[in-house]
Structures are given as structure tokens and as C-alpha cells.
DODREN-987472 format. One record per residue (C-alpha): x, y negated, z negated; residue number from 1. Coordinates in nm, 2 decimals. Each point is the difference from the previous one (the first is absolute). Layout:
# DODREN-987472
     east    north       up   lumdo
        X        Y        Z     NUM
...
//
This chain:
# DODREN-987472
     east    north       up   lumdo
     0.00     0.00     0.00       1
     0.28    -0.26    -0.08       2
     0.13     0.05     0.36       3
    -0.35    -0.07     0.15       4
    -0.04    -0.31    -0.22       5
     0.35    -0.12     0.11       6
    -0.09     0.04     0.37       7
    -0.33    -0.17    -0.05       8
     0.17    -0.29    -0.18       9
     0.25    -0.03     0.29      10
    -0.28     0.01     0.26      11
    -0.21    -0.26    -0.19      12
     0.31    -0.23    -0.04      13
     0.08     0.03     0.38      14
    -0.36    -0.08     0.09      15
     0.00    -0.30    -0.24      16
     0.32    -0.13     0.16      17
    -0.13     0.06     0.35      18
    -0.32    -0.19    -0.07      19
     0.19    -0.28    -0.17      20
     0.23    -0.03     0.30      21
    -0.30    -0.02     0.24      22
    -0.14    -0.31    -0.17      23
     0.27    -0.24     0.11      24
     0.02     0.05     0.38      25
     0.31    -0.20     0.12      26
    -0.08    -0.25     0.27      27
     0.27    -0.15     0.22      28
     0.05    -0.37    -0.05      29
    -0.03    -0.22     0.31      30
     0.33    -0.14     0.12      31
     0.05    -0.36    -0.12      32
     0.23    -0.29     0.06      33
     0.15    -0.26    -0.23      34
    -0.20    -0.31    -0.06      35
     0.18    -0.30     0.16      36
    -0.05    -0.34    -0.17      37
     0.03    -0.27     0.26      38
     0.14    -0.34    -0.08      39
    -0.20    -0.31     0.03      40
     0.00    -0.13     0.36      41
     0.20    -0.33     0.03      42
     0.23    -0.12     0.28      43
     0.31    -0.22     0.04      44
     0.17    -0.12     0.31      45
     0.31     0.15     0.17      46
     0.17    -0.31     0.14      47
     0.37     0.07     0.01      48
     0.21    -0.27     0.18      49
     0.11     0.11     0.35      50
    -0.26     0.28     0.04      51
    -0.21    -0.04     0.31      52
    -0.32     0.10    -0.18      53
    -0.19    -0.06    -0.33      54
    -0.29     0.18    -0.16      55
    -0.17     0.06    -0.34      56
     0.07     0.32    -0.18      57
    -0.11     0.14    -0.34      58
     0.16    -0.12    -0.32      59
     0.04     0.37    -0.11      60
     0.24     0.06     0.30      61
     0.36    -0.09     0.06      62
     0.16    -0.11     0.32      63
     0.33     0.18     0.07      64
     0.22    -0.07     0.30      65
     0.04     0.31     0.21      66
     0.37     0.06     0.06      67
     0.00     0.34     0.16      68
    -0.20     0.15     0.29      69
     0.08     0.37     0.02      70
     0.35    -0.06    -0.13      71
     0.06    -0.30     0.23      72
    -0.04    -0.37    -0.04      73
    -0.34    -0.14     0.11      74
    -0.02    -0.18     0.33      75
    -0.03    -0.34    -0.18      76
     0.00    -0.13    -0.36      77
    -0.38    -0.04    -0.02      78
    -0.09     0.36    -0.09      79
    -0.16     0.03    -0.34      80
    -0.18     0.25    -0.22      81
    -0.30    -0.08    -0.22      82
     0.05     0.22    -0.30      83
    -0.28     0.11    -0.23      84
     0.20     0.15    -0.29      85
    -0.31     0.08    -0.22      86
    -0.16     0.19     0.29      87
     0.32     0.17     0.14      88
    -0.08    -0.16     0.34      89
     0.18    -0.22     0.25      90
    -0.09    -0.18     0.32      91
     0.29     0.01     0.24      92
    -0.01    -0.32     0.21      93
     0.22    -0.03     0.31      94
     0.02    -0.32     0.20      95
     0.11    -0.03     0.36      96
     0.05    -0.30     0.23      97
    -0.18     0.04     0.33      98
     0.24    -0.05     0.29      99
     0.18     0.18     0.28     100
     0.12     0.29    -0.22     101
    -0.33     0.03    -0.18     102
    -0.29    -0.08     0.23     103
    -0.35    -0.04    -0.16     104
    -0.12     0.31     0.19     105
     0.29     0.21    -0.11     106
    -0.05    -0.10    -0.37     107
    -0.37     0.07     0.02     108
     0.07     0.34     0.16     109
     0.26     0.08    -0.27     110
    -0.24    -0.09    -0.28     111
    -0.27     0.22     0.16     112
     0.24     0.29     0.03     113
     0.12    -0.03    -0.36     114
    -0.36     0.01    -0.12     115
    -0.10     0.29     0.22     116
     0.30     0.21    -0.12     117
    -0.23     0.07    -0.29     118
    -0.26     0.18     0.21     119
     0.11     0.35    -0.10     120
    -0.11    -0.08    -0.36     121
    -0.26    -0.26     0.07     122
    -0.37     0.08     0.01     123
    -0.08    -0.32     0.18     124
     0.17    -0.33     0.09     125
    -0.22    -0.32     0.00     126
     0.12    -0.31     0.17     127
    -0.13    -0.34    -0.12     128
     0.07    -0.32     0.19     129
     0.19    -0.28    -0.18     130
    -0.08    -0.36     0.12     131
     0.05    -0.28    -0.25     132
    -0.03    -0.38     0.04     133
     0.38    -0.02    -0.06     134
     0.07     0.15     0.35     135
     0.06     0.35    -0.14     136
    -0.11     0.28     0.22     137
     0.05     0.38    -0.03     138
    -0.14     0.33    -0.12     139
    -0.05     0.14    -0.35     140
     0.01     0.38     0.00     141
    -0.17     0.23    -0.25     142
     0.14     0.35     0.02     143
    -0.23     0.26    -0.17     144
     0.11     0.32    -0.16     145
     0.33     0.09    -0.16     146
     0.22    -0.22     0.22     147
     0.32    -0.15    -0.15     148
    -0.13    -0.35     0.07     149
    -0.37    -0.06     0.01     150
     0.00    -0.38     0.04     151
     0.20    -0.17     0.27     152
    -0.02    -0.32     0.20     153
     0.18    -0.21     0.26     154
    -0.05    -0.37     0.02     155
     0.13    -0.25     0.27     156
    -0.05    -0.33     0.17     157
     0.08     0.20     0.32     158
     0.27    -0.25     0.11     159
     0.27    -0.01    -0.27     160
    -0.08     0.18    -0.32     161
    -0.08     0.37    -0.07     162
    -0.04     0.14    -0.35     163
    -0.08     0.37    -0.08     164
    -0.10     0.13    -0.34     165
    -0.05     0.36    -0.13     166
    -0.11     0.11    -0.34     167
     0.18     0.30    -0.16     168
     0.00     0.16    -0.34     169
     0.28     0.18    -0.19     170
    -0.22     0.32    -0.03     171
    -0.11     0.28     0.22     172
    -0.29    -0.12     0.21     173
    -0.34     0.11    -0.14     174
    -0.29    -0.20     0.14     175
    -0.24     0.10    -0.29     176
     0.22    -0.10    -0.29     177
     0.13    -0.32     0.18     178
    -0.33    -0.11     0.13     179
    -0.07    -0.26    -0.27     180
     0.35    -0.15     0.03     181
    -0.02    -0.01     0.38     182
    -0.33    -0.19    -0.03     183
     0.14    -0.24    -0.25     184
     0.31    -0.08     0.20     185
    -0.18    -0.01     0.33     186
    -0.17    -0.32    -0.12     187
     0.34    -0.15    -0.10     188
     0.14     0.09     0.35     189
    -0.30    -0.17     0.17     190
     0.06    -0.31    -0.22     191
     0.36     0.00     0.10     192
    -0.09     0.01     0.37     193
    -0.28    -0.26    -0.03     194
     0.24    -0.25    -0.18     195
     0.29     0.07     0.24     196
     0.14    -0.31     0.17     197
     0.29    -0.04     0.25     198
     0.27    -0.26    -0.03     199
//
């Protein structure tokens, strides 16, 4: 009899554990991303002596002179980066003088090719026309999907000045996690373009 009671006690214990384990069914948690706190939107003017352009940029960004283009010196001293240290992002801005070596058509074609290099990762590429009262014309590109640069533009007066900007982040591209930051900085990029003036 003691052996039967022992087996019965083991069976009852196992059933109790089994029933207790069934009460808390584990559920997978949805994937989440970090909450990004955006700074208050305010602007200041980039107006460095000698530069052929001026524009307004966010106070939470820094302007850094670009001294290297793929290991070589930039074509002229007017290349800059608009750095967003709190968001790990940067707008690389290259300036070119329109002339015999760089015709307007060639510069537009180059900007188009650089944007469309992202097509293997892009879900779509939208083109928006830039036309401001300050004689600034061009195209603002929105590249959807996990492309390395989802916001790009070129702006020009079509006779002398040509400025190209591309937003990159210091992280692996993930359209879902970066979507709020893209949207936030897109507004800043449009503000920069709309306040751009040639000198």
C-alpha cells in the first residue's frame, strides 16, 4: 500500500504542476523601438563669409566643414556636413560651381544617378519639385524602404550654383525604427532648402 500511495502522490503532484503551468501561457511581445525625444524646433542662419550660399538650419545641429571625399579633398572649400549628434544623423552637402567642367545637365544627371543607386533597397522613390522665391530650383527625393539615405535633394539656380544634400544615419538602415526621425528631419531639410539663398 505505501508504494501505491507514493505513486498516487507523485501523479497528483505532476498533474498539479501541469495544471499550474498551463495557467500562464507565454505570449510573444511585439517588437518595439526606443522612444526618441525630439528637440524643440528652432533655427539659426548659416552665413559664413566667403561661402556662395546661406540658409537656416536647426539649433540642435552643428555645421562641420567636409575635408574628405572618399579619401580625397573635396572639389572646392564649400562642402559641409550638417551634423545632428543627438540623433546620430548627418546631412552631407556638396557644392559645385556650374561651368565647362560641370554643366548643369551633368550635375542633375549625377544627382539623379546617386539617388537611384538606392533602388535595390528602395520600395519607392518620390520626387518633389523645389521652386522658391529665392531662385532656388531642384528636386527633393524621398526614398522609401531600408535605403541608406531616405532623404536627398539638389538645389540650383541653373546657371552658377549647385548644392546637393543627402541624409545618412550612423546605424543600419531600418525604415520602421527610423521613420519618426526621418519625418522629423525631413521638415528641417525642407526648411533649409526653402531658406537657401545664393550669393
